[in-house]
PARO-777860 format. One record per residue (C-alpha): residue number from 1; residue in one letter; x, y, z. Coordinates in steps of 0.5 Angstrom, whole numbers, plus 500, padded with zeros to 3 digits. Layout:
BEGIN
PT; NUM; A; X; Y; Z
...
! end
This chain:
BEGIN
PT; 1; X; 500; 500; 500
PT; 2; X; 502; 507; 498
PT; 3; X; 501; 514; 502
PT; 4; X; 495; 518; 499
PT; 5; X; 499; 524; 501
PT; 6; X; 499; 530; 496
PT; 7; X; 494; 525; 491
PT; 8; X; 488; 529; 489
PT; 9; X; 482; 525; 490
PT; 10; X; 475; 527; 486
PT; 11; X; 469; 525; 490
PT; 12; X; 462; 525; 487
PT; 13; X; 457; 526; 492
PT; 14; X; 462; 527; 498
PT; 15; X; 458; 531; 503
PT; 16; X; 455; 526; 507
PT; 17; X; 455; 519; 509
PT; 18; X; 460; 514; 506
PT; 19; X; 463; 519; 501
PT; 20; X; 464; 524; 507
PT; 21; X; 467; 518; 511
PT; 22; X; 472; 516; 505
PT; 23; X; 474; 524; 504
PT; 24; X; 476; 524; 512
PT; 25; X; 480; 518; 512
PT; 26; X; 484; 520; 506
PT; 27; X; 485; 527; 509
PT; 28; X; 488; 524; 514
PT; 29; X; 494; 521; 509
PT; 30; X; 494; 529; 507
PT; 31; X; 491; 528; 501
PT; 32; X; 487; 533; 496
PT; 33; X; 480; 532; 496
PT; 34; X; 475; 535; 491
PT; 35; X; 468; 535; 494
PT; 36; X; 463; 535; 488
PT; 37; X; 456; 535; 491
PT; 38; X; 449; 539; 490
PT; 39; X; 449; 540; 498
PT; 40; X; 451; 547; 498
PT; 41; X; 446; 548; 504
PT; 42; X; 444; 544; 510
PT; 43; X; 438; 540; 509
PT; 44; X; 433; 539; 515
PT; 45; X; 433; 531; 514
PT; 46; X; 440; 530; 511
PT; 47; X; 446; 535; 515
PT; 48; X; 452; 536; 512
PT; 49; X; 454; 541; 506
PT; 50; X; 460; 541; 501
PT; 51; X; 463; 547; 506
PT; 52; X; 462; 543; 512
PT; 53; X; 466; 537; 510
PT; 54; X; 471; 541; 507
PT; 55; X; 472; 544; 514
PT; 56; X; 473; 537; 517
PT; 57; X; 478; 535; 511
PT; 58; X; 482; 541; 513
PT; 59; X; 482; 539; 520
PT; 60; X; 484; 532; 519
PT; 61; X; 490; 534; 515
PT; 62; X; 488; 534; 508
PT; 63; X; 487; 540; 503
PT; 64; X; 480; 541; 500
PT; 65; X; 476; 544; 494
PT; 66; X; 468; 544; 495
PT; 67; X; 465; 545; 489
PT; 68; X; 457; 545; 488
PT; 69; X; 456; 540; 482
PT; 70; X; 450; 536; 479
PT; 71; X; 453; 530; 476
PT; 72; X; 447; 530; 471
PT; 73; X; 449; 536; 468
PT; 74; X; 455; 535; 463
PT; 75; X; 458; 542; 463
PT; 76; X; 458; 542; 471
PT; 77; X; 462; 536; 471
PT; 78; X; 467; 538; 466
PT; 79; X; 468; 545; 469
PT; 80; X; 469; 541; 476
PT; 81; X; 474; 537; 473
PT; 82; X; 478; 543; 470
PT; 83; X; 478; 547; 476
PT; 84; X; 480; 541; 481
PT; 85; X; 486; 540; 476
PT; 86; X; 488; 547; 476
PT; 87; X; 487; 547; 483
PT; 88; X; 492; 541; 485
PT; 89; X; 496; 540; 479
PT; 90; X; 492; 534; 476
PT; 91; X; 487; 528; 478
PT; 92; X; 490; 522; 481
PT; 93; X; 483; 518; 484
PT; 94; X; 476; 518; 482
PT; 95; X; 471; 516; 487
PT; 96; X; 464; 515; 484
PT; 97; X; 460; 515; 490
PT; 98; X; 454; 519; 488
PT; 99; X; 448; 515; 488
PT; 100; X; 440; 515; 488
PT; 101; X; 437; 510; 492
PT; 102; X; 430; 507; 490
PT; 103; X; 427; 501; 494
PT; 104; X; 421; 499; 489
PT; 105; X; 419; 495; 483
PT; 106; X; 417; 496; 476
PT; 107; X; 410; 497; 478
PT; 108; X; 411; 502; 483
PT; 109; X; 417; 506; 480
PT; 110; X; 414; 513; 477
PT; 111; X; 418; 514; 470
PT; 112; X; 421; 521; 473
PT; 113; X; 424; 517; 479
PT; 114; X; 426; 511; 474
PT; 115; X; 430; 517; 470
PT; 116; X; 433; 520; 476
PT; 117; X; 436; 513; 479
PT; 118; X; 439; 512; 472
PT; 119; X; 442; 519; 471
PT; 120; X; 445; 519; 478
PT; 121; X; 447; 512; 478
PT; 122; X; 450; 509; 472
PT; 123; X; 450; 515; 467
PT; 124; X; 454; 520; 472
PT; 125; X; 459; 514; 473
PT; 126; X; 460; 514; 465
PT; 127; X; 460; 521; 464
PT; 128; X; 464; 523; 470
PT; 129; X; 469; 517; 469
PT; 130; X; 470; 520; 462
PT; 131; X; 471; 527; 464
PT; 132; X; 476; 525; 469
PT; 133; X; 480; 520; 464
PT; 134; X; 485; 526; 461
PT; 135; X; 488; 527; 468
PT; 136; X; 488; 520; 470
PT; 137; X; 492; 518; 464
PT; 138; X; 497; 523; 466
PT; 139; X; 498; 520; 474
PT; 140; X; 502; 515; 476
PT; 141; X; 497; 513; 481
PT; 142; X; 491; 513; 477
PT; 143; X; 484; 509; 480
PT; 144; X; 477; 509; 479
PT; 145; X; 473; 507; 485
PT; 146; X; 465; 506; 484
PT; 147; X; 461; 504; 490
PT; 148; X; 456; 499; 486
PT; 149; X; 455; 492; 488
PT; 150; X; 457; 485; 485
PT; 151; X; 453; 483; 479
PT; 152; X; 447; 478; 482
PT; 153; X; 442; 476; 477
PT; 154; X; 438; 472; 483
PT; 155; X; 430; 473; 481
PT; 156; X; 429; 475; 488
PT; 157; X; 433; 482; 487
PT; 158; X; 430; 483; 480
PT; 159; X; 423; 482; 483
PT; 160; X; 424; 487; 488
PT; 161; X; 429; 492; 486
PT; 162; X; 429; 492; 478
PT; 163; X; 429; 499; 477
PT; 164; X; 435; 500; 482
PT; 165; X; 438; 494; 480
PT; 166; X; 439; 496; 473
PT; 167; X; 442; 503; 475
PT; 168; X; 447; 500; 480
PT; 169; X; 449; 494; 476
PT; 170; X; 450; 499; 470
PT; 171; X; 455; 502; 475
PT; 172; X; 459; 496; 476
PT; 173; X; 459; 494; 468
PT; 174; X; 462; 500; 466
PT; 175; X; 467; 500; 472
PT; 176; X; 469; 493; 470
PT; 177; X; 469; 495; 463
PT; 178; X; 474; 501; 464
PT; 179; X; 478; 496; 468
PT; 180; X; 480; 493; 461
PT; 181; X; 479; 499; 457
PT; 182; X; 484; 503; 461
PT; 183; X; 489; 497; 463
PT; 184; X; 494; 500; 458
PT; 185; X; 494; 507; 461
PT; 186; X; 496; 504; 468
PT; 187; X; 489; 506; 471
PT; 188; X; 486; 501; 476
PT; 189; X; 478; 501; 476
PT; 190; X; 474; 497; 482
PT; 191; X; 468; 497; 485
PT; 192; X; 466; 497; 492
PT; 193; X; 460; 495; 496
PT; 194; X; 458; 494; 503
PT; 195; X; 457; 487; 506
PT; 196; X; 452; 490; 511
PT; 197; X; 447; 496; 512
PT; 198; X; 451; 502; 513
PT; 199; X; 448; 507; 518
PT; 200; X; 447; 513; 513
PT; 201; X; 442; 519; 513
PT; 202; X; 439; 516; 507
PT; 203; X; 438; 509; 509
PT; 204; X; 435; 512; 515
PT; 205; X; 430; 516; 511
PT; 206; X; 428; 510; 507
PT; 207; X; 429; 504; 512
PT; 208; X; 427; 507; 518
PT; 209; X; 431; 508; 525
PT; 210; X; 430; 501; 527
PT; 211; X; 436; 499; 522
PT; 212; X; 441; 502; 526
PT; 213; X; 443; 496; 530
PT; 214; X; 443; 492; 524
PT; 215; X; 448; 497; 521
PT; 216; X; 455; 498; 521
PT; 217; X; 459; 505; 521
PT; 218; X; 461; 509; 514
PT; 219; X; 468; 508; 517
PT; 220; X; 468; 501; 515
PT; 221; X; 467; 503; 507
PT; 222; X; 472; 509; 508
PT; 223; X; 477; 504; 511
PT; 224; X; 476; 499; 505
PT; 225; X; 476; 504; 500
PT; 226; X; 483; 507; 502
PT; 227; X; 485; 500; 502
PT; 228; X; 483; 499; 495
PT; 229; X; 486; 506; 492
PT; 230; X; 492; 505; 496
PT; 231; X; 495; 500; 492
PT; 232; X; 500; 501; 487
PT; 233; X; 499; 502; 480
PT; 234; X; 496; 496; 476
PT; 235; X; 496; 492; 482
PT; 236; X; 489; 491; 484
PT; 237; X; 484; 492; 478
PT; 238; X; 477; 489; 475
PT; 239; X; 474; 487; 481
PT; 240; X; 468; 487; 485
PT; 241; X; 470; 487; 492
PT; 242; X; 465; 488; 499
PT; 243; X; 468; 492; 504
PT; 244; X; 470; 486; 508
PT; 245; X; 474; 483; 503
PT; 246; X; 478; 489; 501
PT; 247; X; 480; 490; 509
PT; 248; X; 481; 482; 509
PT; 249; X; 486; 483; 504
PT; 250; X; 490; 488; 508
PT; 251; X; 489; 483; 514
PT; 252; X; 483; 486; 518
PT; 253; X; 478; 481; 520
PT; 254; X; 476; 483; 526
PT; 255; X; 470; 488; 524
PT; 256; X; 467; 489; 531
PT; 257; X; 469; 496; 532
PT; 258; X; 465; 498; 526
PT; 259; X; 458; 496; 529
PT; 260; X; 454; 502; 530
PT; 261; X; 451; 498; 537
PT; 262; X; 457; 494; 540
PT; 263; X; 456; 487; 541
PT; 264; X; 450; 487; 535
PT; 265; X; 455; 483; 530
PT; 266; X; 450; 477; 530
PT; 267; X; 444; 482; 528
PT; 268; X; 448; 485; 522
PT; 269; X; 443; 485; 516
PT; 270; X; 446; 484; 509
PT; 271; X; 446; 489; 504
PT; 272; X; 442; 489; 498
PT; 273; X; 444; 484; 492
PT; 274; X; 447; 480; 497
PT; 275; X; 445; 473; 498
! end
């Protein structure tokens, strides 16, 4: 593993939850963090903004560039990439973290909602990765990490969540495709997904506060992401990893500290798309 000191990391949707946790973990290495998210003002149900996270990044030892970006808008994404590269002298790592959650089947998903999750999830992964490519090609530590699940065609999940599955599996397919397409550039591309529920405000809104004792803290995903993007050039690419697997690679198998409720390990709920 190599240090991320002075490496520039562009994170979409990094103002809250898992994105914020990853940003703070990388900041402890002394990384430059670009927080590209819509949240310029606090939401009454979802606390945290690009500016509050930027302050936390600096306090943790990193450098921060907060940029208000809607990942559905190409002009905003392209401008943000240029600003990030201009500010920090390039881009080394892209984390496709922005995502829209939808817990509904085909019958109960309005077209407007369907369009939203496809655009924010797999379309943004395509667009943001393509926009970052010119700078990633110049880096000697280039990584693309996408927060999406391993492909699972179990009818159980397709019956329950087909619209959401299309959007998230699309992120995975794009990333695994980029792993092969960009291999000759020395760019690593992998996906990461939690083995269990993760306690974020978004999950609480959709699933309720009762999920807390069956969830882990976002920090497990942050440490897992750090373990992946700290690998050397071309060392790890083309994989769909769970957080537990990414941590096991670096010898971390005791995960009790990540439980939201101490001693609740036997109550942890597997995340979506995992049998």
